[in-house]
C-alpha positions in Angstrom: 100.1 101.6 111.3 102.5 98.6 112.8 102.1 95.2 111.5 101.2 92.2 113.0 104.7 90.9 112.2 106.2 94.0 114.2 104.2 93.8 117.0 103.6 89.8 117.6 105.1 88.8 120.7 106.1 91.9 122.0 104.9 91.4 125.2 107.2 88.2 125.8 110.9 87.4 127.3 111.3 84.8 124.1 114.1 83.4 122.4 114.6 87.1 120.3 114.6 89.0 123.8 116.9 86.6 125.5 119.3 86.5 122.5 119.4 90.2 122.6 119.7 90.9 126.4 121.8 87.5 127.6 125.5 87.3 127.2 126.4 84.1 125.1 127.5 81.9 127.7 124.2 82.7 129.9 121.9 82.1 126.5 123.8 78.7 125.4 123.1 77.4 129.4 119.6 77.9 129.8 119.3 76.9 126.2 120.5 73.5 127.4 118.4 73.9 130.2 115.2 74.3 128.2 115.9 72.0 125.4 118.0 69.2 126.9 116.6 69.6 130.6 120.0 70.5 132.1 120.6 71.5 135.6 119.8 75.4 136.0 123.1 76.9 137.3 122.1 79.8 140.2 124.5 82.2 138.0 122.6 81.8 135.0 119.4 82.2 137.0 120.7 85.3 138.2 121.7 86.5 134.6 118.4 85.9 133.2 115.9 87.3 136.8 118.3 90.6 136.4 117.5 90.6 132.1 113.8 89.7 132.7 113.5 92.4 135.4 115.1 95.3 133.0 112.9 94.3 129.9 109.9 94.0 131.7 110.3 97.5 133.9 111.0 99.1 130.0 107.6 97.8 128.9 105.9 99.4 132.0 105.7 96.3 134.7 106.1 97.0 138.0 105.2 93.9 139.8 106.2 89.7 138.8 104.0 86.6 139.8 104.5 83.4 139.1 101.5 82.2 137.0 100.3 78.6 137.7 97.9 76.6 137.2 96.3 74.5 140.3 93.5 72.1 140.4 90.7 74.9 140.5 91.0 74.6 136.3 91.7 78.6 136.6 95.3 80.1 136.7 96.7 81.4 140.1 99.3 84.5 140.8 100.5 86.3 143.4 102.1 90.0 142.4 105.3 90.9 144.5 106.3 94.6 143.4 109.8 94.5 141.7 111.0 97.7 144.4 113.9 97.4 147.5 114.7 100.0 149.7 117.5 102.1 148.8 119.6 103.5 151.8 118.8 106.9 151.1 115.5 106.5 151.2 114.0 105.8 147.6 113.5 102.5 146.2 115.3 100.2 143.7 114.0 97.5 141.3 115.5 94.4 141.8 114.5 90.9 141.2 117.4 87.9 141.8 117.7 84.3 140.5 116.3 82.9 143.4 112.8 85.2 143.4 113.1 83.7 139.6 113.0 79.8 140.6 111.0 79.6 143.2 107.6 81.5 144.8 105.9 80.5 148.0 102.3 80.5 148.2 100.2 79.3 150.5 99.3 75.6 149.3 96.6 75.2 151.7 93.9 77.1 150.1 93.6 75.4 147.0 92.2 72.6 146.4 94.6 69.1 147.3 91.7 66.3 147.7 93.8 65.6 151.1 97.5 66.0 150.2 97.6 69.0 152.5 95.4 69.8 155.6 94.6 73.9 156.5 97.7 74.1 159.2 100.2 72.5 156.1 100.7 75.3 154.5 103.4 75.8 152.9 103.9 75.1 149.2 106.3 75.8 146.2 106.3 77.7 142.7 109.0 76.4 140.3 109.7 78.3 136.8 109.1 76.3 133.9 112.0 77.7 132.0 110.3 75.9 128.4 107.2 78.3 128.8 108.3 81.8 128.2 107.6 84.6 130.7 105.4 87.4 129.7 103.7 90.7 130.4 100.0 91.0 131.6 98.7 94.5 132.6 102.2 95.8 134.5 102.9 92.4 135.6 105.3 89.9 134.4 103.9 86.3 134.1 106.4 83.3 135.1 104.8 80.0 134.1 105.6 78.0 136.8 104.8 74.3 138.6 103.1 74.0 141.8 103.8 71.7 144.6 103.3 71.0 148.1 106.3 70.8 150.7 106.7 67.0 150.4 106.6 67.3 146.6 103.6 66.0 145.6 102.0 68.0 142.0 99.1 70.2 143.4 99.0 71.7 139.6 98.5 70.5 136.3 101.7 71.6 134.7 103.6 69.0 136.8 102.3 65.9 135.5 101.9 67.1 132.2 105.3 67.8 131.8 106.1 64.5 133.3 104.1 63.1 131.0 105.6 64.7 127.8 109.1 63.5 129.7 107.3 59.7 129.9 106.7 59.9 126.1 109.7 61.1 125.0 111.9 58.3 126.7 109.6 55.4 124.8 109.5 57.1 121.4 113.4 57.4 121.3 113.8 53.8 122.2 111.5 53.3 119.2 113.2 56.0 117.2 116.5 54.3 117.7 115.5 51.0 116.7 114.6 51.7 113.8 118.2 54.0 113.4 117.4 57.5 114.1 120.1 58.8 115.5 119.9 62.3 114.8 116.6 62.9 116.7 117.2 64.0 120.7 113.7 64.3 121.8 109.8 63.4 120.6 107.5 66.3 121.8 104.0 66.2 122.1 102.2 69.4 120.2 98.8 70.5 120.0 96.3 72.9 118.9 93.2 73.3 120.5 90.2 75.3 119.1 88.5 77.1 121.9 84.9 77.2 121.0 82.3 80.3 123.2 79.5 82.2 123.3 79.1 86.4 123.0 76.1 87.5 124.7 75.6 91.3 125.8 76.7 92.3 129.4 73.7 94.2 130.2 71.6 91.4 129.5 74.0 89.1 131.3 73.3 91.5 134.5 69.7 90.2 134.6 70.6 86.9 134.6 71.4 85.3 138.3 71.7 81.9 136.5 74.5 83.3 134.4 76.2 85.2 136.6 76.2 82.5 139.4 77.1 79.0 137.2 77.7 80.7 133.6 74.9 78.9 132.1 71.1 79.2 131.9 68.9 77.7 134.3 65.9 78.0 132.6 65.0 79.1 129.5 61.9 78.8 126.6 63.0 77.7 123.6 62.7 80.9 121.3 60.9 80.8 117.9 64.3 80.1 115.9 67.6 78.7 116.7 70.0 77.2 114.5 67.5 75.5 112.7 68.6 77.2 109.1 72.2 76.3 109.7 72.7 79.9 108.8 75.4 80.8 111.7 77.7 78.3 111.2 80.6 80.1 108.9 78.2 83.0 107.8 79.1 87.0 108.1 80.4 88.0 111.4 78.2 90.7 113.1 79.9 94.6 113.0 80.3 94.4 116.9 81.7 90.7 117.1 84.3 91.1 114.4 85.5 94.2 116.4 85.9 91.9 119.6 87.7 89.5 117.6 89.9 91.7 116.0 90.8 93.4 119.4 91.4 89.8 120.9 93.3 89.0 118.2 95.6 91.5 118.9 95.8 91.6 122.7 96.5 87.4 121.5 99.4 87.9 119.6 100.9 90.9 121.6 101.4 87.4 124.0 102.5 85.5 121.7 99.6 83.3 121.3 99.1 82.1 117.6 96.0 82.8 116.9 94.7 82.2 113.4 91.7 81.1 112.8 88.4 83.0 113.8 84.4 82.1 112.8 80.9 81.7 113.5 80.0 78.6 114.8 76.8 76.5 114.6 74.6 78.2 117.4 73.6 81.8 117.4 76.2 83.7 119.4 78.7 81.3 119.2 82.1 81.3 117.7 85.3 79.3 117.8 89.0 80.2 117.7 91.9 78.1 116.5 95.9 78.6 117.3 98.4 77.3 115.8 100.1 74.3 117.0 102.5 74.2 119.6 104.8 72.0 122.5 101.5 71.1 124.3 102.8 73.0 127.9 103.4 75.9 126.2 99.9 75.0 124.3 98.2 74.6 127.6 99.7 77.7 128.7 98.8 79.3 126.0 94.7 78.2 126.2 94.2 79.3 129.8 95.7 82.7 128.9 93.5 82.6 126.0 90.1 82.0 127.7 91.6 84.5 130.3 91.9 87.2 127.4 88.6 86.3 125.7 86.6 87.0 129.0 88.7 90.7 129.4 88.4 91.8 125.8 84.8 90.9 126.1 84.2 93.5 128.6 85.9 96.2 126.9 82.9 95.8 124.2 80.1 94.9 127.0 79.8 92.1 125.9 80.2 88.6 128.0 82.2 85.7 127.0 80.4 82.0 128.3 83.3 79.2 127.8 80.5 77.4 129.9 79.8 73.9 127.7 75.9 74.3 127.6 75.1 77.7 128.3 71.5 77.3 126.1 69.4 74.1 126.1 68.0 73.5 122.5 71.4 74.5 120.9 74.8 73.3 120.6 77.3 73.7 123.4 81.1 74.4 123.4 83.9 72.1 123.0 87.5 72.3 122.4 89.1 69.8 120.2 92.8 69.2 121.2 94.3 68.3 117.9 97.5 66.0 119.3 100.3 65.2 117.0 104.0 63.8 117.6 107.2 65.1 116.3 111.2 64.8 116.8 113.1 68.2 117.8 113.9 68.2 114.4 110.4 68.3 112.9 109.6 65.3 111.9 105.9 64.6 112.3 105.5 60.4 113.7 101.5 60.4 112.6 102.8 61.3 109.0 101.6 58.3 106.9 103.8 59.4 103.8 102.5 58.4 99.7 102.5 55.1 101.0 101.3 54.1 104.9 101.2 50.2 103.9 105.2 50.4 103.5 106.0 52.8 106.3 106.4 50.7 109.2 107.6 53.4 111.7 104.2 55.3 110.9 102.1 52.0 111.5 103.7 51.2 114.6 103.0 54.9 116.1 99.7 54.7 114.9 99.2 51.1 116.4 100.4 52.6 120.0 97.9 55.3 119.7 95.0 52.5 118.7 96.4 50.6 121.8 96.8 53.6 124.3 92.5 54.2 123.6 91.5 50.8 123.7 93.5 50.2 126.5 92.6 53.5 128.3 89.3 54.6 127.1 88.6 55.1 130.7 91.5 57.5 131.4 90.3 59.7 128.6 87.0 59.6 129.3 87.8 60.9 133.1 90.3 63.4 131.5 87.0 65.1 129.9 84.3 64.4 132.3 83.2 67.7 134.3 79.3 68.5 135.3 79.2 70.9 132.0 80.7 68.7 130.1 78.5 66.5 131.3 75.3 68.0 129.5 77.4 67.9 126.1 78.4 64.6 125.5 76.1 62.2 123.8 73.9 65.4 122.4 73.4 65.6 118.7 76.5 68.2 118.3 79.9 66.2 119.8 81.1 62.9 120.8 79.4 60.6 122.8 80.6 59.5 126.2 82.0 56.0 124.2 85.2 56.7 123.1 86.0 55.4 119.7 88.8 55.9 116.7 88.2 56.9 113.0 90.3 56.1 110.9 89.3 56.5 107.8 88.4 54.2 104.5 92.3 53.9 103.4 94.3 53.4 107.3 91.2 51.2 108.2 92.2 48.9 105.2 95.8 48.7 105.4 95.5 47.6 109.5 92.5 45.2 107.7 95.2 43.7 105.3 97.6 43.2 107.8 95.0 41.6 110.1 94.4 39.1 107.1 98.6 38.6 105.7 96.9 40.0 102.8 98.4 42.1 99.7 97.0 45.7 99.8 96.5 47.6 96.6 96.2 51.0 97.7 94.7 53.9 95.3 96.1 57.3 93.9 95.1 60.4 95.4 92.0 61.0 92.5 91.6 64.7 91.3 88.7 66.2 92.5 86.1 67.4 90.0 83.4 70.1 90.6 81.9 70.1 87.1 82.9 73.9 86.4 85.6 74.7 83.9 86.6 77.7 85.7 87.5 76.1 88.8 90.7 75.1 89.8 91.2 71.2 90.4 93.1 69.6 93.3 93.9 66.7 94.9 91.0 64.8 96.6 92.0 63.5 100.3 92.1 59.9 100.9 89.2 59.6 103.3 86.6 61.5 104.4 86.4 63.4 108.2 84.3 62.3 110.7 82.8 65.1 113.2 81.2 62.6 115.3 83.6 60.4 116.4 85.4 61.5 120.1 89.0 60.8 118.5 89.7 61.3 114.8 93.0 61.0 112.7 92.8 63.7 110.4 96.1 63.5 108.3 99.0 63.6 110.5 97.6 64.0 113.8 94.5 62.9 116.0 91.7 65.2 117.0 90.6 64.7 120.7 87.2 66.2 120.2 85.8 65.4 123.5 86.9 68.4 125.4 84.9 70.4 127.3 85.2 74.3 126.2 86.3 75.3 129.5 88.4 72.7 130.5 92.2 72.8 130.3 94.0 71.0 128.2 96.2 69.3 130.6 94.0 66.5 131.9 93.4 65.4 128.0 97.0 64.8 127.2 98.5 64.6 130.4 96.6 60.7 130.2 97.0 60.7 126.3 100.8 61.2 126.8 100.8 58.2 129.4 98.7 55.7 127.6 100.6 56.1 124.6 104.3 55.9 126.4 102.6 52.9 128.0 102.4 51.1 124.5 105.5 52.5 123.5 107.5 51.2 126.5 105.5 47.4 125.7 106.4 47.4 121.8 110.4 48.5 122.6 110.5 45.9 125.3 109.4 43.0 122.5 111.5 45.0 119.7 115.0 45.6 121.6 115.3 42.0 122.7 114.1 40.4 119.2 116.3 37.9 117.5 114.7 39.6 113.9 113.4 42.9 114.7 111.1 42.7 111.2 109.5 39.6 112.1 108.7 40.9 115.6 107.8 44.5 114.3 105.8 42.5 111.6 103.7 40.6 114.6 103.3 43.7 117.0 101.4 45.4 114.4 99.1 42.6 113.1 98.5 41.2 117.0 97.6 45.1 118.0 95.0 45.5 114.8 93.9 42.2 115.9 93.3 42.9 119.6 92.2 46.5 119.6 90.6 46.7 115.8 86.7 47.0 118.3 87.7 50.6 119.2 88.2 51.6 115.5 84.8 53.1 114.4 84.1 55.0 111.1 80.3 55.4 111.3 78.1 58.3 112.7 78.8 58.2 116.6 75.2 59.6 116.8 73.7 56.7 116.0 72.0 54.8 119.2 72.9 51.4 117.6 76.3 52.2 117.7 76.3 52.7 121.3 74.8 49.3 121.5 76.7 48.0 119.3 79.6 49.5 121.1 78.9 48.3 124.4 76.8 45.1 123.8 79.0 43.7 121.1 82.3 45.6 121.2 83.1 45.8 125.1 83.7 49.0 125.0 82.7 51.5 128.3 79.8 53.8 128.0 80.8 56.3 130.9 77.5 58.8 131.0 78.2 61.5 133.9 81.3 62.2 135.8 79.7 60.2 139.0 80.1 57.3 136.6 83.6 57.5 135.6 85.5 59.4 137.8 85.7 56.6 140.8 87.7 54.6 138.2 90.4 56.9 138.4 92.3 54.6 141.0 91.5 51.2 139.6 94.6 49.5 140.4 95.5 48.8 136.3 95.1 52.8 136.0 97.3 53.4 139.6 100.1 51.1 138.2 100.5 52.7 134.6 100.7 56.3 135.9 103.2 55.4 138.8 105.3 53.2 136.4 106.2 56.4 134.2 106.4 58.7 137.1 103.5 60.8 136.0 101.1 60.3 139.3 102.0 58.7 142.6 98.7 56.6 144.2 98.3 59.8 146.4 98.1 62.3 143.5 95.3 59.9 141.9 93.2 59.7 144.9 93.0 63.5 145.3 92.5 64.1 142.0 89.6 61.5 141.9 88.3 63.3 145.4 88.6 66.5 144.1 87.0 66.3 140.4 83.9 65.1 142.6 84.2 67.5 145.0 84.1 69.8 141.7 81.1 68.3 140.4 78.9 67.9 143.4 79.4 71.7 144.3 78.7 72.7 140.9 75.5 71.4 140.6 74.4 72.5 144.2 75.1 76.2 143.5 73.0 75.4 140.3 70.2 74.0 142.4 70.5 76.4 145.1 70.4 79.0 142.0 67.3 78.0 140.6 65.5 78.0 143.8 66.4 81.4 144.3 65.5 82.4 140.9 61.8 80.5 141.3 61.1 81.7 144.6 62.4 85.2 144.0 61.9 86.1 140.1 59.7 83.8 138.2 56.8 82.8 141.0 56.3 86.6 141.7 56.5 87.6 137.9 54.2 84.7 137.0 51.6 86.0 139.9 51.3 89.4 139.1 50.8 88.5 135.6 48.0 86.4 136.9 46.4 89.0 138.6 46.4 91.9 136.0 45.0 89.3 133.7 42.8 88.7 136.5 41.7 91.3 136.8 41.0 92.6 133.0 38.9 89.8 132.6 36.9 91.5 135.7 37.2 95.0 134.4 36.0 93.6 131.0 33.1 91.6 132.3 31.9 94.6 134.5 31.8 96.8 131.6 29.6 94.4 129.2 28.4 91.8 131.2 27.3 89.4 128.1 30.6 89.3 126.9 32.6 86.0 127.6 36.1 85.8 129.2 36.8 82.5 128.5 40.6 83.2 127.0 41.2 85.3 130.6 39.6 82.5 132.4 41.6 79.8 130.7 44.9 81.8 131.2 44.4 82.4 134.6 43.5 79.0 135.4 46.6 77.5 133.3 48.8 79.9 135.4 47.5 79.4 138.4 47.9 76.0 138.0 51.6 76.5 136.7 52.7 78.4 140.2 51.3 75.4 142.3 53.8 73.2 140.6 56.8 75.3 140.2 56.1 76.2 144.2 55.8 72.0 144.5 58.8 71.3 141.9 61.1 73.9 144.0 60.1 72.5 147.5 61.2 68.9 145.9 64.8 70.4 145.1 64.9 72.1 148.0 64.4 68.8 150.1 66.8 66.8 147.5 69.1 69.3 148.3 69.0 69.0 151.9 69.1 65.5 152.0 72.8 65.3 150.7 74.7 65.7 153.8 73.6 62.6 154.5 75.6 61.3 152.3 78.7 59.2 154.0 81.3 60.2 151.1 81.8 62.2 148.2 81.4 59.5 145.9 78.0 58.7 146.9 77.1 62.6 147.6 77.9 63.0 143.5 75.8 59.5 143.0 73.3 61.1 144.9 73.3 64.5 143.0 73.5 62.5 139.2 69.9 60.4 140.8 68.2 62.5 142.5 69.0 66.5 142.5 69.6 66.5 138.8 66.4 65.2 138.0 64.3 67.4 140.7 66.1 70.4 139.0 64.8 69.1 135.2 61.3 69.1 136.8 61.5 73.0 138.2 63.2 73.8 134.7 60.2 72.0 132.5 57.3 73.8 134.3 59.1 77.1 134.9 59.9 77.4 131.2 55.8 76.6 130.4 55.0 79.3 132.5 57.3 81.7 130.6 55.6 80.6 127.3 52.5 81.8 128.9 53.6 85.3 130.8 53.4 88.5 128.9 56.8 89.8 127.8 57.1 93.0 129.8 56.5 90.6 132.8 59.0 88.0 132.7 61.7 89.1 135.2 65.2 88.2 132.9 66.1 88.1 129.6 64.9 85.1 127.1 66.7 82.6 125.0 65.9 84.9 122.3 66.9 88.0 123.7 70.8 86.6 124.8 71.2 84.8 121.4 69.9 87.3 119.2 70.9 90.4 121.3 74.2 91.1 119.9 74.5 93.0 116.3 
């Protein structure tokens, strides 16, 4: 049996393959482009293209595609064959450097937020040589950036690469000030933990809400949910285990470092976590992971749900973005060391992150804002919409001592004593973990926990990278002109703590008292919904910062604001129309049919034995009749609110109308329909229930 080590990355044109298939000169030139950003020569591109094509054809590939990430939130691809006509009527397999470097998809058919009109169709995809090409099916997939004819970024990769370059520039300025002359670059590394649900495909096919929206719009609470906490880290069911094994194998072939898998909190919920990679590669891999998750599920007659809140009443799914800073020499700039109080370089980078999160808490909230994630944030399962940082006891005490100009007497790590001699001793961490914090320090990295499960991680990392780059820029501007470096350094750290300590909170983020303290006493932002936060993307301070680092132009930011609000209103409108469809064509007929059956039964019972009371049947018929009237009324109200949307004067006004009128009307319809479900016999209910879906996979 072939070992994982033998087939890992077998479908990736990675460094091993490049070394084996490229000449030494071509390989060195390409590596210089990848590692240092040197210009790619066309002769090198031609050699790489030929080697890439030969390798792909040997693996059974017949086509290639420029694989990119438009502003739809998913990936896109247009397949072209390697075939070219030969003079004798046959075909030959060709692929040129020009075809490798540049593609030309239609730029007008993707979301552009006004950057492109329908008649302005030309757009370009440009090869990203820092992310390895891979084979999916019979197609060679070449990771690319996507831009318009005018050069505007129409994707999520281009701004991500820009933000990584911005952070690298500023971080290198800081490292040089600390005397580090060996590091050539600073990279951000990310490990995104991916949560998801698995349900039976046959049941899924009977639910129009899951098919059209990815989440259940109706569903009464089953007798059992997640109350017993018995699913979390529980034994994995055989059918799920078989799925996970196949998923691992497919991801490993594609070079995705899938490492950890387990059951999550909710029934039918699971998690996959990879090993850290450079941020743009981690982003590519996460997009690929979500696609492969769904494809492998189909092979097992399952459906993988990536919606943030597919079921009411149980935990939704997030994506924890573990973010760190490392040099090309492997040094982690967020590692405190044994004596963090004396580690000035660490403390400065730590303060840069604290300052960035406080100064641009709005951008971090905006980066995770979607209609789906609005259901999850602030619930007792996910961080609140208020952004804060958890540092733990030791680092908080260190910063407190620095602020007060007081000595810090750190304590050594203690041994964990479990009271059983046979169990091994191990060092106890200096601080606990905080699952309720939106942004938590976890040893040598920060865990940004607000991302939704279906999100691209690009958006969050673009904003995080850019905000930290701005902090470092301000620090470098001061330190480079300081007459006394150490005094200026100490003052920067101390002043940052004083000014930005409001963002640090180590307590329970679920506590209502914290939200009150955060907003009323600390002045932190609380943008509960997408319409609340998205318009702030184009606030003057945000535009100025992102433009100054070359991450976004003002036009690109306005376009993204427009696109995200449009996506929000379209998503909720589809959900509302699906509810109306299900209520009128499935739920109402089912309840009416059951009501008629109960009434008929009561009539037969009375005819057979007039003296018998039929109070149960009469009460049930009365309740069901009242519910059908209320469902019809709620349905009409929802239809009316949706119809009124067309009178909104712009996309922002329409988003507010969605938030304030459509969603409350949807909630009203759901409440009465779910009540009807609890009174309707199971054989009459038109689609699988929560109990069926959550516990249907064995």
